[in-house]
Steps between C-alpha positions, in 0.01 A plus 500: 500500500499157335356649181771768496766233544358294214494802273860586588610146419326523163699806398823458300825497698578845360193648666382610154135455414445298178363727227667816632759695302786424738577142379521624141736775607724248679486273196684771305806495733482880528842549659676299232303669222577844646874429477467374143294802395752734665782357288277532192432866580870569536551335160241738357660807655847408376378437145479868406717800594211711631149438624325187378182524289197462725293238314760224462626574851159462666368218283835322496519507879142374527545225242829372641355508851189305399707241313729457802196457724353241261825302505504517880142372517584205275804431717263471798287249310791278395667512842184459709582150631858587595383829650255314724789299649735792563460729800620799296217459249217305663295815552491591133151524343486151348639281781308703757172443316431867432496427123458191286682401182220602263472855632879540516555387141214717376641800686848440353352465150313830530812680622709352218242589233472857628878533509543380141219724372638807675857439383413405141240773445639780715878448502655285225489143376864426588440577867186285499685204343797526736271537801298196397820298461620608845165413655504151348867461591429559869158343542553194280867434415639588844214414735366193325829347380833656601416548867471125550747388234838643597679678788593764240130584475534854629801572278325399178154611604636833620500619139123556516526707817783707350290614202301795647773764436513385136121510479499851640762612251318353200172652620651846448727444198351201321840333478736286708809708576838375626459713814169326572677165472757624751219567747373149427846360576514676836167357616587160353825478700329642812226233505702191610667651811169667587295180484765257621527700822128439556542134401772464765270648762214269397712198402306247710167613356621467142641158582167391649316571173783357285576821312866469392630836612880521509539473881280188493685320221858623550511608861528818701875554457494496121195726491670758721803493268277544196330799662839661563626437145181630339512810720857569389393456138203728562727771641712487184201500265344801674808707411429455129233774469763752608778348290295503176374856558142400579517659848717750683681552828186511715406151388857377540512614862165334564608176333821488703326584827209259467727238345751519785220445749365204305851352485527540875176307552608226259845474663350463846265234368782306335783529751324546835150354452362720776156412633232666289750623242325324212173686550686827562680451169170428326331809641794726418509368144157658445620834641810464284310465173268790583796716599699410190215579261417810702859616450462446126187713498652781708816500291291526182289795610740694720660688205153604382411627845827691529436665162182653641708693753763626252 
């Protein structure tokens, strides 16, 4: 029994065995990457009126996904000390001891190299260049500098996380279109209320590691107001795809429905500050973005489906 206890104490806090595949999988932030890749796929599907060509679709999805995973892994490396001091993150692969810095950096480098090769050789150079810039923007500019430099970190750094729809579009067409930039704008405006809601919920933890998130530097009240104002702006911006003829009535109904619900969450957070409302707002914001981009996809393909039954 004593030997079993000693062995259990030697294991990482995550329960993951060093050298197994699981720590590497967690290093990639799979849930975050899945959301980013989903928005990239929608960008691909919207780029052409019919079905997308198979090769750039498959290789573009793979390359963008690998690059996003590489950026996530580098984020783990840079944030390892802060992660070890925060309850939300102390079970991640590096602070838990499941992986060390050398293996994590090597893993990120391999993912990044594979991503660039796949995108440059199998998709197009423009997508590879833009993806590389986004990866550096998140892993280096945001994580290494902006995150600790200004309470507007998530606003400025959100540009990197808003790029996947543009990357998906360029993977199919080889050009940056105004409609792709509109998708970028939606995700860019969505990012601050999404992340500030989490920052409100985890304010004390961010304060303990001296990361200047808005609720830490400017207080809870101002952060709640900012979330409300950004959500209002987001609602307005999400009407633009319909107004410029990029999307139709199905998308408009989805944008209004999901937007109204997001506004309700943000209003409750600002005016009532109900217990647990910050984390509820954060969680709904993820559903919101998936629903909004899902509505874009359905709106785009519904006419094609209806034509099959004419």
